[in-house]
Structure formats: structure tokens, C-alpha cells
C-alpha positions as CSV (number, residue, x, y, z in Angstrom):
1,M,4.1,190.7,86.0
2,L,5.1,193.4,83.1
3,N,1.6,194.1,82.2
4,Y,1.2,195.1,85.6
5,V,4.2,197.1,85.9
6,W,3.7,198.8,82.8
7,L,0.1,200.0,83.8
8,A,1.4,201.0,87.0
9,L,4.4,203.3,85.8
10,L,1.5,204.8,83.6
11,L,-1.1,205.5,86.0
12,L,1.3,206.8,88.7
13,G,2.8,209.1,86.5
14,I,-0.7,210.5,84.9
15,A,-1.8,210.3,88.7
16,V,0.9,212.1,90.3
17,A,1.4,214.6,87.6
18,L,-2.4,215.6,87.8
19,T,-2.4,215.9,91.6
20,T,0.9,218.1,91.0
21,D,-1.1,220.3,88.9
22,I,-4.2,220.8,90.9
23,V,-2.0,221.7,94.0
24,D,0.2,224.3,91.7
25,Q,-3.2,225.6,90.4
26,S,-4.6,226.1,93.7
27,N,-1.6,227.8,95.1
28,N,-1.3,229.7,91.9
29,K,2.5,228.9,91.6
30,F,2.9,230.7,88.4
31,R,1.2,233.6,89.6
32,N,-1.5,233.7,86.9
33,G,-3.1,237.2,86.4
34,D,-0.8,238.7,89.2
35,P,1.2,241.9,88.4
36,L,4.6,242.0,89.0
37,E,6.3,245.2,90.0
38,V,9.7,245.9,87.6
39,E,11.9,248.6,86.7
40,I,11.6,249.0,82.7
41,I,14.5,250.7,81.4
42,F,14.2,251.7,77.6
43,D,17.1,251.9,75.2
44,E,15.8,254.8,73.6
45,P,13.2,257.5,74.7
46,F,9.6,256.3,75.0
47,H,7.0,258.1,72.9
48,P,3.3,257.6,74.2
49,G,1.4,258.7,71.1
50,I,3.6,256.4,68.6
51,A,2.9,252.4,68.3
52,R,6.0,251.1,67.8
53,S,8.5,248.4,69.6
54,Y,11.4,249.1,71.8
55,N,14.2,246.8,73.3
56,V,14.2,247.2,77.4
57,K,15.5,245.8,80.4
58,L,13.2,244.5,83.1
59,N,14.6,244.9,86.8
60,A,13.5,243.4,89.8
61,G,15.1,243.0,93.2
62,A,15.9,239.5,94.5
63,D,13.8,240.1,97.7
64,S,10.6,241.2,95.8
65,F,10.8,238.3,93.0
66,N,11.7,235.8,95.4
67,S,8.6,237.0,97.6
68,F,6.5,237.0,94.2
69,Y,7.2,233.5,92.8
70,N,8.4,232.1,96.2
71,A,11.8,231.3,94.4
72,D,15.3,231.5,95.6
73,E,17.0,233.9,93.0
74,N,20.6,234.7,94.7
75,Q,20.8,238.0,92.8
76,S,18.6,241.2,91.3
77,V,16.7,239.8,87.9
78,S,17.8,241.8,85.1
79,Q,16.0,240.3,81.8
80,K,16.0,241.4,78.1
81,A,12.9,241.9,76.6
82,K,10.6,243.7,73.8
83,L,7.7,246.1,74.5
84,T,5.2,246.9,71.6
85,F,3.1,249.9,72.5
86,N,-0.6,250.2,71.5
87,P,-1.8,254.1,72.0
88,E,-5.3,253.0,72.2
89,S,-5.0,250.8,74.9
90,E,-2.1,252.4,76.6
91,I,-1.0,248.7,77.1
92,F,2.5,247.3,76.0
93,Q,2.7,243.7,74.1
94,L,5.6,241.9,76.2
95,F,7.6,239.6,74.4
96,M,10.7,238.2,77.0
97,I,13.7,236.9,75.6
98,V,14.6,233.6,77.6
99,D,18.6,233.2,78.1
100,A,21.0,231.9,80.2
101,G,20.5,234.8,82.9
102,T,16.6,234.2,82.6
103,P,15.5,233.1,86.3
104,L,14.3,229.2,86.7
105,I,10.7,229.9,87.2
106,W,10.6,232.1,83.7
107,K,12.5,229.4,82.3
108,E,10.1,226.7,83.2
109,M,7.0,228.9,82.4
110,A,8.4,229.3,78.4
111,S,9.0,225.8,78.3
112,I,5.5,224.9,79.7
113,A,4.1,227.5,77.1
114,G,5.8,225.4,74.5
115,K,8.2,228.2,73.6
116,P,11.3,227.5,75.4
117,D,13.0,230.6,73.8
118,D,10.5,233.3,75.1
119,L,7.6,234.4,77.2
120,L,5.0,236.6,76.5
121,G,2.5,238.7,78.5
122,K,1.8,242.5,79.1
123,A,3.3,245.3,80.8
124,A,2.1,248.9,82.0
125,I,4.1,251.7,83.1
126,N,3.1,253.6,86.2
127,K,5.8,256.1,87.2
128,Q,8.7,257.9,85.2
129,L,11.8,258.0,86.7
130,D,14.1,259.4,84.2
131,S,14.1,259.5,80.4
132,L,14.4,256.3,80.1
133,S,13.5,254.4,83.3
134,F,10.1,253.7,84.4
135,I,8.4,251.8,87.4
136,G,6.0,249.5,85.7
137,K,3.8,245.9,86.4
138,I,4.1,242.9,84.0
139,V,1.6,240.2,84.0
140,L,2.9,236.9,82.1
141,E,1.1,234.9,80.2
142,E,-1.5,232.4,82.0
143,I,0.6,229.1,82.8
144,S,-1.9,225.7,83.9
145,F,-1.5,222.0,83.7
146,A,2.1,222.2,83.7
147,K,3.1,218.5,84.3
148,M,0.6,217.3,82.4
149,K,1.9,219.2,79.4
150,E,5.1,217.7,80.4
151,V,4.1,214.2,80.4
152,T,2.3,214.6,76.9
153,N,5.6,216.0,75.6
154,S,7.5,213.2,77.1
155,A,5.4,210.5,75.8
156,L,5.3,212.1,72.3
157,D,9.4,212.2,72.3
158,Y,9.9,209.0,73.8
159,A,7.7,207.2,71.1
160,G,9.7,208.7,68.3
161,I,13.3,207.9,70.6
162,A,12.1,204.1,70.5
163,V,11.7,204.1,67.0
164,N,15.0,205.5,66.4
165,I,16.4,202.5,68.9
166,A,14.9,200.0,66.8
167,I,16.0,201.3,63.5
168,G,19.3,202.0,64.9
169,L,19.5,198.4,65.9
170,I,19.0,197.4,61.7
171,G,22.4,197.7,60.5
172,V,23.9,196.0,63.9
173,M,21.8,193.3,64.1
174,A,22.2,192.6,60.4
175,L,26.1,192.4,60.7
176,W,26.2,189.9,63.8
177,L,23.1,187.8,63.1
178,G,25.2,187.6,59.6
179,V,28.7,186.4,61.3
180,M,27.1,184.2,63.7
181,K,25.1,182.5,60.8
182,V,28.5,182.1,59.4
183,A,29.7,180.5,62.5
184,E,27.0,178.3,63.1
185,E,27.3,176.6,59.5
186,A,31.0,176.2,60.2
187,G,30.7,174.4,63.6
188,L,32.4,177.0,65.4
189,I,29.6,177.7,67.5
190,K,29.2,173.9,69.0
191,I,33.0,173.9,69.5
192,I,32.6,177.4,71.9
193,A,29.9,175.5,73.6
194,K,31.5,172.6,74.3
195,V,34.5,174.2,76.1
196,V,32.1,176.0,78.5
197,R,29.6,173.2,79.0
198,P,30.2,173.0,83.0
199,I,29.0,176.5,83.4
200,T,26.2,176.3,80.9
201,K,25.0,173.2,82.0
202,F,24.1,174.6,85.8
203,L,22.8,177.7,84.2
204,F,20.5,176.2,81.7
205,P,19.9,172.5,82.3
206,E,17.3,171.9,80.3
207,I,18.9,173.2,76.9
208,P,21.0,170.7,75.0
209,H,24.8,171.7,75.1
210,D,24.9,171.9,71.0
211,H,21.9,173.7,70.6
212,P,22.2,176.9,68.8
213,A,20.9,179.1,71.6
214,M,23.7,178.1,73.7
215,G,26.3,179.6,71.6
216,S,24.3,182.8,71.1
217,M,24.2,183.1,74.5
218,I,27.5,182.7,75.4
219,M,28.5,185.0,72.6
220,N,26.1,187.5,74.4
221,I,27.5,187.2,77.7
222,S,31.0,187.2,76.4
223,A,30.0,190.9,74.4
224,N,28.5,192.0,77.9
225,M,31.4,191.3,80.0
226,L,33.9,193.3,77.5
227,G,31.6,195.9,77.2
228,L,30.6,195.5,73.6
229,G,27.0,196.4,74.0
230,N,26.3,196.6,70.1
231,A,27.4,193.2,70.1
232,A,25.6,191.8,72.7
233,T,22.0,192.7,71.8
234,P,22.1,191.0,68.7
235,F,23.5,188.1,70.1
236,G,20.7,188.1,72.8
237,L,17.9,188.6,70.6
238,K,18.9,185.6,68.6
239,A,19.3,183.7,71.8
240,M,15.7,184.6,72.8
241,E,14.7,183.4,69.7
242,E,16.3,180.2,69.4
243,L,15.2,179.5,73.2
244,N,11.8,180.2,71.8
245,E,11.9,177.2,69.7
246,L,12.5,175.0,72.8
247,N,10.0,176.8,74.6
248,T,6.5,174.5,74.7
249,K,4.5,177.5,75.7
250,K,4.9,180.2,73.1
251,D,3.5,183.4,74.9
252,T,5.2,182.6,78.3
253,A,8.9,182.8,79.4
254,S,10.8,179.2,80.0
255,N,13.2,178.7,83.0
256,A,16.3,179.7,80.5
257,M,14.9,182.6,79.3
258,C,14.4,183.8,82.9
259,T,17.8,182.9,83.9
260,F,19.2,184.1,80.7
261,L,18.0,187.6,81.4
262,A,18.8,187.3,85.1
263,V,22.4,187.5,83.8
264,N,21.9,190.1,81.3
265,T,20.2,192.7,83.6
266,A,22.9,191.8,86.1
267,G,25.2,193.9,83.9
268,L,28.4,192.1,84.6
269,T,31.0,193.9,82.7
270,L,34.7,194.2,83.2
271,I,35.1,197.5,82.1
272,P,32.5,200.2,82.6
273,A,33.6,202.5,79.4
274,T,30.9,204.8,79.2
275,A,30.8,205.8,82.8
276,I,34.6,206.1,82.6
277,A,34.7,208.2,79.4
278,I,32.1,210.7,81.1
279,R,34.4,210.6,84.3
280,A,37.4,211.4,82.2
281,A,35.7,214.0,80.1
282,M,34.6,215.8,83.3
283,G,38.2,216.2,84.7
284,S,38.4,213.4,87.2
285,S,41.9,212.6,88.3
286,S,41.3,208.8,88.1
287,P,38.6,207.9,85.7
288,T,39.3,204.4,85.9
289,I,39.0,204.0,89.6
290,I,35.4,202.4,89.5
291,I,36.6,199.5,87.6
292,G,37.0,197.6,90.7
293,T,34.0,199.0,92.7
294,S,31.7,198.6,89.4
295,I,32.7,194.6,89.0
296,F,32.4,194.2,92.8
297,G,28.7,195.5,92.2
298,A,27.9,193.7,89.4
299,I,29.2,190.2,90.7
300,C,26.7,191.0,93.8
301,A,24.0,191.4,91.2
302,T,24.8,188.4,89.1
303,T,25.1,185.8,92.2
304,V,21.8,187.5,93.5
305,G,20.3,187.2,90.2
306,I,21.3,183.9,89.2
307,T,20.5,182.5,92.5
308,S,16.9,184.0,93.0
309,A,16.0,182.8,89.2
310,K,17.2,179.4,90.5
311,I,14.9,179.7,93.4
312,F,11.8,181.0,91.4
313,E,12.2,178.4,89.2
314,K,12.3,175.7,91.9
315,F,9.5,176.7,93.7
316,S,7.1,177.6,90.5
317,D,7.0,173.7,90.3
318,P,3.6,172.7,91.9
319,N,4.7,169.3,92.7
320,L,7.7,170.7,94.8
321,K,7.5,170.4,98.5
322,F,10.0,172.9,100.2
323,I,10.7,170.7,103.1
324,D,11.6,167.8,100.9
325,Y,13.7,169.9,98.6
326,V,15.7,171.3,101.7
327,K,16.4,167.7,103.2
328,S,17.6,166.4,99.8
329,N,19.7,169.4,99.3
330,K,21.1,170.4,102.4
331,K,24.6,169.7,101.7
332,K,24.5,172.1,99.0
333,I,22.3,174.7,100.8
334,G,24.9,174.7,103.7
335,I,28.1,175.0,101.8
336,F,26.0,177.9,99.6
337,L,25.4,179.5,103.0
338,G,28.7,179.1,104.3
339,I,30.5,180.9,101.4
340,I,28.0,183.8,101.9
341,A,29.0,183.8,105.5
342,V,32.7,183.8,105.2
343,F,32.5,186.6,102.1
344,V,30.5,188.8,104.5
345,I,33.0,188.2,107.2
346,L,35.8,189.2,105.2
347,L,34.3,192.1,103.8
348,T,33.3,193.3,107.1
349,S,36.3,192.8,108.7
350,G,38.1,195.3,107.1
351,V,40.5,192.6,105.2
352,F,39.9,194.5,101.9
353,S,40.4,198.0,103.8
354,G,44.2,198.2,102.5
355,I,43.2,198.0,98.8
356,K,42.1,201.4,98.3
357,P,43.2,202.6,95.0
358,S,45.0,205.9,95.0
359,G,45.2,207.0,91.5
360,D,44.9,206.0,87.9
361,G,48.5,204.2,88.1
362,D,47.0,201.8,90.4
363,L,44.9,200.5,87.9
364,G,46.6,201.2,84.7
365,L,48.1,197.9,83.7
366,F,44.6,196.5,84.2
367,K,42.9,199.2,82.2
368,D,45.5,198.8,79.6
369,I,44.8,195.3,79.1
370,I,40.6,195.6,79.4
371,T,41.2,198.3,76.8
372,A,42.9,196.6,74.6
373,I,40.6,193.4,74.6
374,S,37.4,196.0,74.3
375,T,38.9,197.6,71.2
376,L,40.2,194.7,69.2
377,A,37.5,192.1,70.1
378,I,34.7,192.9,67.4
379,P,37.6,192.9,64.7
380,F,38.9,189.5,65.8
381,I,35.4,187.9,66.2
382,I,34.7,189.0,62.8
383,F,37.9,187.9,61.3
384,T,38.1,184.7,63.2
385,F,34.7,183.6,62.5
386,L,34.5,184.4,58.8
387,T,37.8,182.8,58.3
388,Y,37.1,179.8,60.2
389,G,33.7,179.6,57.9
390,F,36.1,180.2,54.8
391,I,38.3,177.4,55.8
392,K,35.3,175.0,56.2
393,K,34.0,175.6,53.2
394,V,31.2,177.8,54.3
395,K,29.6,180.0,51.2
396,V,30.6,183.0,53.7
397,Y,28.8,185.6,51.5
398,E,25.6,183.7,50.9
399,S,25.5,182.6,54.9
400,F,26.1,186.2,55.7
401,V,23.3,187.5,53.8
402,E,20.8,185.1,55.2
403,G,21.5,185.9,58.7
404,A,21.3,189.4,58.0
405,K,18.1,189.3,56.9
406,E,16.9,187.5,60.1
407,G,18.5,190.5,62.1
408,F,16.5,193.2,59.9
409,N,13.4,191.5,61.0
410,I,14.2,190.7,64.4
411,A,14.9,194.8,64.7
412,V,11.7,195.7,63.2
413,K,9.7,193.4,65.4
414,I,10.5,194.9,68.7
415,I,9.4,198.3,67.6
416,P,6.0,198.1,69.4
417,Y,7.4,196.6,72.6
418,L,10.1,199.6,72.9
419,V,7.6,202.3,72.0
420,G,5.4,200.9,74.7
421,M,8.0,200.4,77.7
422,L,9.8,203.9,76.9
423,V,6.8,205.6,76.9
424,A,5.5,204.4,80.4
425,I,8.9,204.9,81.4
426,A,8.5,208.7,80.3
427,I,5.3,209.3,81.9
428,F,6.6,207.8,84.8
429,R,9.5,209.8,85.0
430,A,7.8,213.2,83.7
431,G,5.1,212.6,86.0
432,G,7.1,213.2,89.2
433,V,7.1,210.1,90.6
434,M,10.8,209.8,91.1
435,G,10.8,212.9,93.5
436,V,8.2,211.0,95.6
437,L,10.1,208.0,95.6
438,E,13.0,210.2,96.7
439,E,11.4,211.4,99.6
440,I,10.2,208.0,100.4
441,L,13.4,206.0,100.4
442,S,15.6,208.8,101.5
443,Y,15.7,207.4,105.4
444,P,16.2,203.9,104.6
445,A,18.9,205.0,102.2
446,Q,20.9,206.7,105.0
447,L,20.5,203.5,106.9
448,V,22.6,201.5,104.6
449,G,25.1,204.4,104.1
450,M,23.6,205.6,100.8
451,P,23.9,209.4,100.5
452,P,20.5,210.9,99.4
453,E,22.1,212.6,96.4
454,V,22.3,209.5,94.5
455,I,19.0,207.9,95.1
456,P,17.8,209.4,91.9
457,M,20.5,207.4,90.0
458,A,19.4,204.3,91.9
459,L,15.8,204.8,90.6
460,I,16.6,205.7,87.4
461,R,19.1,203.1,86.5
462,P,16.8,200.2,86.0
463,L,14.6,202.3,83.7
464,S,16.5,204.2,81.3
465,G,20.1,204.3,80.0
466,S,20.0,207.8,78.6
467,G,18.4,209.2,81.9
468,S,20.8,207.4,83.9
469,T,23.5,209.0,82.0
470,G,22.2,212.4,82.4
471,V,21.7,212.1,86.3
472,M,25.0,210.3,86.7
473,T,26.6,213.4,84.7
474,E,24.6,215.5,86.8
475,I,25.6,214.5,90.1
476,M,29.1,214.7,89.5
477,A,28.8,217.9,88.1
478,V,27.1,219.1,91.4
479,H,29.6,217.1,93.9
480,G,32.5,216.2,91.7
481,T,33.6,213.4,90.2
482,D,36.2,211.9,92.5
483,S,34.2,212.5,95.6
484,L,32.4,209.8,97.5
485,I,29.1,210.9,95.9
486,G,30.8,210.9,92.5
487,I,32.0,207.6,92.6
488,M,29.1,206.1,93.9
489,A,26.8,207.5,91.1
490,S,29.3,206.3,88.3
491,T,29.6,202.6,90.5
492,F,25.8,202.4,90.1
493,F,26.0,202.9,86.3
494,G,29.0,200.4,85.7
495,S,27.3,197.6,88.1
496,T,23.6,197.5,87.4
497,E,21.4,197.5,84.0
498,T,18.1,198.9,82.3
499,T,15.9,196.2,83.4
500,F,12.9,197.3,81.9
501,Y,14.5,198.0,78.6
502,V,16.4,194.8,78.2
503,L,13.0,192.7,79.3
504,A,10.9,194.9,76.9
505,V,13.4,194.3,73.8
506,Y,14.2,190.4,74.7
507,F,10.5,189.4,75.3
508,G,9.5,191.6,72.8
509,S,11.4,190.2,70.2
510,V,9.7,186.6,70.6
511,N,6.1,187.8,71.5
512,I,6.3,186.6,75.3
513,R,3.7,188.2,77.2
514,K,4.0,186.3,80.3
515,T,7.4,187.1,82.1
516,R,6.9,185.1,85.2
517,H,9.8,185.7,87.8
518,A,12.2,187.4,85.5
519,L,10.9,191.1,86.3
520,P,11.3,190.3,90.2
521,V,14.6,188.6,89.5
522,G,16.0,191.7,87.4
523,L,14.7,193.8,90.0
524,L,16.5,191.8,93.0
525,A,19.9,191.8,90.9
526,D,19.6,195.7,90.7
527,L,19.2,196.2,94.3
528,A,21.8,193.7,94.9
529,G,24.2,195.6,92.7
530,I,23.3,198.9,94.3
531,L,23.7,197.6,97.7
532,G,27.1,195.9,96.7
533,A,28.1,199.4,95.3
534,V,27.1,201.3,98.5
535,F,29.1,198.8,100.5
536,I,32.3,198.8,98.6
537,V,32.6,202.3,97.8
538,N,32.1,202.9,101.3
539,L,34.7,200.6,102.5
540,L,37.3,201.9,100.0
541,F,36.6,205.5,100.0
542,G,34.7,206.7,102.9
543,S,35.9,208.8,105.6
């Protein structure tokens, strides 16, 4: 499944980019070779017989500029530039200095040309107005295959980013796998696994309760819930390595792996620290107001993720007969459907409409408790694990170093998988596929109460963490942090996870090529999280 998705990301990105370039070229979007009439104002008198450079301003009326480029500038264009005069040809070489006031179309052209701070061209004078002012024409450098160049640059950039991410993981991996090794040899992981055995027995029935994988999965899920992403990833990668030891088909994901990743991609976190920090930095009057909505969305995602994983693994068994399965489990199925029905009725009846938070104070105590836990959790875990190991007479330092070596090897191993996935995502985004999907999904989104403005956030979140951060920030900057749209975008961020990144990293760490139902389960969890977020935000904050 992941192979087809990866190839689809690449081909769609390139196909849409190439199509866009062909359309732009046929419409001459950048007006290649066409002269634009402007007023040229020199900073000193022009001397026609002398070869030299001049600082100038290029002025163009908004109407003529918009008509020429099919743009939507609100005011007249006034652009700084340099002109170098050649007396033999009577043509000026134009060097445009791109700054904050430069029109968007010229900024785009400069970026495509590979020099985001300047744009080249030629200019000629037609008529003198006074000693410093002239009417003239400019022709800017030719721009072609804009989207394809953007695709190429994005692919190269993200290849480097992937390697930097993996290198950045080395230190964190070494630290946490070293600590885990001490706890494992001291027997602490077995104790933790025994405490939560009723839950893990349901989620991972095929994994022995005292197997090291159980402890690693528990630590990963706990770290994710506390918002400790730096700790969660090493625990998760270690869990995948240990799960693969029990896997009979080393290149194929086991049921336990798929269920484990379903929990991970659901993104259940008690406090979405990143989203809250961005909201606070952007001046939100109540940055923590998304804690409740994010938890609700994440619970929806987790429930659907786990349920769909269990359904997929049941029906992947060729010996299972659907009718017989339903008959033998009709009581469990009835209870499950009944709980869902009651839950939906309670929500749609407006029972929870009175819990609309009015400000930061309503969640103040909860925020303080979660913040304290998140802050103290890492030092507490390190101190507790190492101290317990010392008490149990484990050679703490030697065990730590042995575990840290494993962390280094795992971090390096995931580089090819990370490069492949992030480059495909970069091409998909840069090619313009996101814009096409936004158009297609705008109508069904409105049917479920999702404003069209947050569709980009819903689409980018499963693909890219940094990309979704940027989109969320942009949405809140335009529409306001405490608007319905701003709250919904930040709730999306807090209640879902970067599914493609998680799958690439986790499966890549153990060389799994056949991911079975892990991807559809992850995407179903994302969809449930998004729909849950739309529902709860509209319920609490909708007009």
C-alpha cells in the first residue's frame, strides 16, 4: 500500500506541476517578451552619451499593472531598481531590487529565476517628462517551467531536511534507549507492563505480557499523551524493533505493529503544547482553549484507529467467515454500537452546549497540572529509571552505553526511508496538488460544517508537521487566533498526527516493506480526528 501511495504522491505532483506550467506558458502568465510601460524616475540627471549606472524608481498605475499581469494590486507600483546604460545600443540593463514592497508577481518571478532578491531585464526610454522623469518600457527576464523548478528545489531541500531530522534524532535516541536499557535490565519495564496488562492484552493479544516490546509501547504511548515527542519517538522505534523479533514475516507488518501505529497516528495528547505556544505568541486571549477540543478530536481518532485496526486484522484472515463472526460476537457488537449511538445522541442533543469555555481561567487549573506534568516528566523518568537500576545493582553506566549504541544505529537506518517519503511529500505539495484537492473538497467540507479556509490544514496535517505548522500559523494570522476558523485549525493540529511521517520512520527502522492495513487505518483515524474536531468546535464556538 505504501509503495503505491508513495508513487502516487510523486506522479501526481509532477503531473500537476507540468500541466500548470504548460497552461501558464500558453497564457503567457509572466508576459515573457512583452513590454510594460512605466514611469522611470532617475535620482540624478541622465547623460545619454555616457555608459554608467543609475538608481531609479519604476512607477506604474495599479490599473495598467493589473491589466498587464492579470494581478490584483490595490495601489500603484513603485519599485526600486538600477539601470546600466549602454550608449551603443541605447538600451538599459535593468537590475530590480526585490523588497517587501515589490508586487507579488515580481516576487514570484524572482524566486523562480533563482534569485529571490533581484530580477533582471531590459529598459528603454520613449519620452522625457522633466530633467529626472521619463516614460519608458521594461521587459523582464523570461520565466518558464515555474512549477517544475519549484518541484525540483523542494525535492532537494526536503532531502536535506530528512537527513537533518535523522541526525537530530541520534542524540535523543541514544539518551532514551540508554535509559530504557537500564530499566529493562532492572526489571522495571516488566513491572509497568504488568500494571497495564488488561489494556495491552486487548490491544496486543499476540504479544506476551512480559516481552520487552510491551514496555517500549507503553512508554511510547505515555510519552505521546504527555506531549513528550522527543521521548516518544525513541520508545516507538525501539518498540518496532522488538515487535519485529516476534514477527514471522520480517518484511511484512504484523497485527501488533499495525495496531501500535494506529494508536500513534491517532495522536492522543493531553496538551497540544506546540499549538498552544503558537496561539499564545500570536496574541490569543485564551491560548489553552483548544485543550478540550483537541482531546475530543484525538479520542475520536484513537477510537476509530483502534477499531478499524481490529476490523482489518480480523478480515485479513482468509479462514474467517463474516456471518459466523457476527453470530459468535453479536453481544459485543451490540454493546459497541449501543455505546456509539448513545454518545452521538448526547452530543447532538446539545447536552454539552453549556460547557463552552469563556476564557483561560476555565481551564487554568487543568492547564497548570498538565504543564507541570509535561515539564517534570522527562527528568522524573530519567531519575526514577536510573535510580531503580542502581538499587537493583545494575551496572548503570555500562547498560546505558549499550542501549545508546542501539539508538545510534536505528537513527541512521531510517535515513533512506525518511528521504524517500519527505521528497515525495515535497513534490506533491510543490506541484500544486493541494490546490486541486481544496477545490474538489470545498463542497463536501461545507456539508459537514468545515469552513473552506481550514481545508488546507486538514490536507497537510497527515503529510507534514512543519508544513501544517506553517499553514496553521497563516490561517490564524489571516482570520484571528480566537475566531471559529482559528480555533478549528489549531484543534486539527492538536488532535491528529503526521501519518505518513510516522509510517515512514517506524516501518523504515525495521525494513518493513509491506505495511498491510497500517496506512488506511492511519488515514481513517486522521479523518475521524478532523470530523470530531469540526463537530466539537462548531458545537462549542459556532454561532
